[in-house]
DRENPA-3360 file (N, C-alpha, C; in nm, 2 decimals, always signed):
BEGIN
1 = MECAVLKA = +25.25/+4.62/-4.45/+25.26/+4.56/-4.55/+25.38/+4.47/-4.57 ~ +25.49/+4.44/-4.48/+25.55/+4.32/-4.46/+25.50/+4.19/-4.46 ~ +25.42/+4.22/-4.35/+25.36/+4.11/-4.27/+25.27/+4.03/-4.37 ~ +25.17/+4.11/-4.44/+25.09/+4.08/-4.54/+25.15/+4.00/-4.68 ~ +25.30/+4.03/-4.70/+25.39/+3.95/-4.80/+25.39/+3.86/-4.74 ~ +25.46/+3.84/-4.61/+25.47/+3.71/-4.54/+25.37/+3.59/-4.51 ~ +25.26/+3.65/-4.51/+25.17/+3.56/-4.53/+25.09/+3.54/-4.62 ~ +25.13/+3.61/-4.72/+25.11/+3.58/-4.86/+25.19/+3.46/-4.92;
9 = VADRYVMQ = +25.31/+3.45/-4.90/+25.42/+3.36/-4.92/+25.41/+3.26/-4.85 ~ +25.36/+3.23/-4.73/+25.35/+3.11/-4.66/+25.22/+3.05/-4.72 ~ +25.13/+3.15/-4.75/+25.02/+3.06/-4.79/+25.06/+3.00/-4.90 ~ +25.08/+3.07/-4.98/+25.10/+2.99/-5.10/+25.22/+2.90/-5.18 ~ +25.33/+2.91/-5.03/+25.42/+2.80/-5.07/+25.40/+2.67/-4.94 ~ +25.33/+2.69/-4.85/+25.33/+2.61/-4.76/+25.21/+2.54/-4.73 ~ +25.08/+2.64/-4.73/+24.98/+2.60/-4.70/+24.90/+2.56/-4.78 ~ +24.94/+2.58/-4.92/+24.85/+2.59/-5.07/+24.89/+2.45/-5.14;
17 = RAEQERLR = +25.00/+2.36/-5.07/+25.11/+2.25/-5.13/+24.99/+2.13/-5.16 ~ +25.01/+2.06/-5.26/+24.86/+1.96/-5.24/+24.92/+1.86/-5.10 ~ +25.06/+1.83/-5.11/+25.06/+1.71/-4.97/+25.01/+1.77/-4.85 ~ +25.02/+1.92/-4.84/+24.94/+2.00/-4.71/+24.78/+1.96/-4.69 ~ +24.73/+1.96/-4.79/+24.58/+1.98/-4.81/+24.56/+1.79/-4.75 ~ +24.65/+1.71/-4.84/+24.60/+1.58/-4.82/+24.65/+1.52/-4.61 ~ +24.74/+1.63/-4.59/+24.76/+1.63/-4.45/+24.68/+1.66/-4.33 ~ +24.60/+1.77/-4.38/+24.51/+1.79/-4.33/+24.35/+1.71/-4.33;
25 = ADQRVVVA = +24.35/+1.67/-4.44/+24.23/+1.62/-4.48/+24.22/+1.47/-4.40 ~ +24.37/+1.43/-4.33/+24.39/+1.30/-4.28/+24.35/+1.38/-4.12 ~ +24.43/+1.47/-4.10/+24.40/+1.55/-3.94/+24.26/+1.51/-3.94 ~ +24.17/+1.58/-4.01/+24.02/+1.63/-4.02/+23.95/+1.44/-3.97 ~ +24.00/+1.36/-4.03/+23.97/+1.18/-4.02/+24.01/+1.16/-3.86 ~ +24.15/+1.18/-3.86/+24.16/+1.13/-3.72/+24.09/+1.23/-3.61 ~ +24.04/+1.35/-3.61/+23.99/+1.42/-3.54/+23.87/+1.37/-3.51 ~ +23.78/+1.37/-3.62/+23.64/+1.31/-3.64/+23.66/+1.16/-3.55;
33 = ELAEALTA = +23.71/+1.06/-3.60/+23.70/+0.94/-3.53/+23.74/+0.93/-3.39 ~ +23.83/+1.05/-3.35/+23.90/+1.03/-3.23/+23.76/+1.08/-3.13 ~ +23.71/+1.18/-3.17/+23.58/+1.24/-3.13/+23.45/+1.16/-3.08 ~ +23.45/+1.05/-3.22/+23.36/+0.94/-3.18/+23.40/+0.88/-3.10 ~ +23.47/+0.80/-3.10/+23.56/+0.71/-3.01/+23.54/+0.77/-2.86 ~ +23.60/+0.88/-2.83/+23.56/+0.95/-2.69/+23.44/+0.98/-2.65 ~ +23.36/+1.02/-2.71/+23.18/+1.00/-2.71/+23.17/+0.86/-2.64 ~ +23.20/+0.79/-2.75/+23.13/+0.63/-2.72/+23.17/+0.58/-2.58;
41 = RAPDGLDP = +23.31/+0.60/-2.55/+23.32/+0.49/-2.45/+23.35/+0.62/-2.33 ~ +23.35/+0.74/-2.33/+23.35/+0.85/-2.21/+23.27/+0.79/-2.10 ~ +23.33/+0.83/-2.01/+23.44/+0.88/-1.98/+23.54/+0.79/-1.98 ~ +23.57/+0.67/-1.98/+23.67/+0.58/-2.06/+23.76/+0.67/-2.14 ~ +23.88/+0.63/-2.15/+23.95/+0.72/-2.21/+24.00/+0.85/-2.25 ~ +23.94/+0.91/-2.13/+23.94/+1.06/-2.09/+24.06/+1.05/-2.01 ~ +24.17/+1.18/-2.03/+24.29/+1.18/-1.94/+24.22/+1.22/-1.79 ~ +24.26/+1.22/-1.66/+24.22/+1.23/-1.55/+24.16/+1.35/-1.51;
49 = QFRALFDR = +24.22/+1.44/-1.58/+24.17/+1.59/-1.56/+24.02/+1.66/-1.63 ~ +24.01/+1.55/-1.75/+23.94/+1.55/-1.85/+23.82/+1.44/-1.76 ~ +23.81/+1.35/-1.74/+23.75/+1.25/-1.68/+23.65/+1.38/-1.59 ~ +23.73/+1.38/-1.45/+23.64/+1.48/-1.38/+23.57/+1.60/-1.42 ~ +23.60/+1.62/-1.54/+23.54/+1.73/-1.57/+23.40/+1.69/-1.60 ~ +23.43/+1.59/-1.69/+23.32/+1.52/-1.78/+23.22/+1.48/-1.66 ~ +23.23/+1.41/-1.52/+23.19/+1.36/-1.44/+23.10/+1.48/-1.36 ~ +23.16/+1.59/-1.33/+23.08/+1.69/-1.30/+23.00/+1.82/-1.38;
57 = AADDRARK = +23.00/+1.71/-1.52/+22.96/+1.83/-1.63/+22.80/+1.80/-1.62 ~ +22.75/+1.93/-1.64/+22.58/+1.93/-1.60/+22.45/+1.84/-1.69 ~ +22.54/+1.86/-1.87/+22.44/+1.80/-1.94/+22.55/+1.76/-2.03 ~ +22.44/+1.69/-2.11/+22.54/+1.65/-2.30/+22.61/+1.74/-2.30 ~ +22.56/+1.89/-2.34/+22.63/+1.98/-2.43/+22.80/+1.99/-2.33 ~ +22.81/+2.01/-2.22/+22.92/+2.06/-2.12/+22.99/+1.91/-2.13 ~ +22.94/+1.78/-2.15/+23.02/+1.66/-2.15/+23.08/+1.68/-2.29 ~ +23.02/+1.73/-2.41/+23.08/+1.70/-2.50/+23.21/+1.79/-2.57;
65 = RVIVDQIA = +23.18/+1.94/-2.47/+23.31/+2.03/-2.43/+23.40/+2.01/-2.38 ~ +23.36/+1.89/-2.28/+23.50/+1.83/-2.22/+23.62/+1.73/-2.31 ~ +23.48/+1.65/-2.41/+23.56/+1.60/-2.55/+23.64/+1.67/-2.62 ~ +23.58/+1.74/-2.66/+23.61/+1.85/-2.76/+23.78/+1.93/-2.67 ~ +23.79/+1.96/-2.54/+23.91/+2.04/-2.48/+24.00/+1.92/-2.49 ~ +23.95/+1.77/-2.46/+24.05/+1.70/-2.44/+24.13/+1.70/-2.54 ~ +24.06/+1.68/-2.68/+24.11/+1.70/-2.81/+24.17/+1.78/-2.82 ~ +24.15/+1.88/-2.83/+24.23/+2.02/-2.83/+24.37/+2.01/-2.76;
73 = SLTDTSAR = +24.40/+1.95/-2.67/+24.48/+1.96/-2.57/+24.56/+1.86/-2.60 ~ +24.54/+1.79/-2.70/+24.69/+1.69/-2.78/+24.78/+1.71/-2.89 ~ +24.88/+1.69/-2.85/+24.96/+1.72/-2.91/+24.92/+1.65/-3.06 ~ +24.98/+1.65/-3.23/+24.96/+1.57/-3.29/+24.94/+1.46/-3.33 ~ +25.10/+1.40/-3.26/+25.12/+1.28/-3.21/+25.08/+1.22/-3.10 ~ +25.05/+1.32/-3.01/+24.94/+1.21/-2.88/+24.79/+1.19/-2.95 ~ +24.76/+1.26/-3.03/+24.62/+1.27/-3.09/+24.60/+1.14/-3.20 ~ +24.72/+1.11/-3.19/+24.75/+1.01/-3.35/+24.77/+0.89/-3.27;
81 = SLHARLTG = +24.84/+0.88/-3.13/+24.84/+0.78/-3.04/+24.71/+0.70/-3.00 ~ +24.62/+0.80/-2.93/+24.50/+0.79/-2.87/+24.43/+0.72/-2.99 ~ +24.41/+0.81/-3.12/+24.30/+0.76/-3.18/+24.38/+0.59/-3.24 ~ +24.49/+0.58/-3.21/+24.52/+0.44/-3.32/+24.47/+0.34/-3.15 ~ +24.50/+0.37/-3.04/+24.44/+0.29/-2.95/+24.31/+0.29/-2.92 ~ +24.25/+0.37/-2.94/+24.10/+0.36/-2.95/+24.01/+0.33/-3.04 ~ +24.07/+0.35/-3.18/+24.00/+0.28/-3.31/+24.07/+0.16/-3.34 ~ +24.21/+0.15/-3.31/+24.26/+0.02/-3.36/+24.33/+0.05/-3.51;
89 = HA = +24.30/+0.19/-3.56/+24.37/+0.20/-3.72/+24.50/+0.28/-3.67 ~ +24.62/+0.24/-3.76/+24.73/+0.27/-3.73/+24.75/+0.39/-3.80;
% end
């Protein structure tokens, strides 16, 4: 019961704030543009361990999975930095 109350409080006062929704919308744009940029230039732009996986991937689906895994491994800061570097957007 305590966990349910804490989750409800966090949802109401943290997750549903207008600025949080704007932040999540911005993050969705960064992730989508990052995926697009990495896909367009892959394997260039991938970290070495992901580049090796990309090179060994059997098909397009497996290569796309490698790109998704690279993005999932990033922190918010590193995602924004890589996004800026690959797209020229600050």
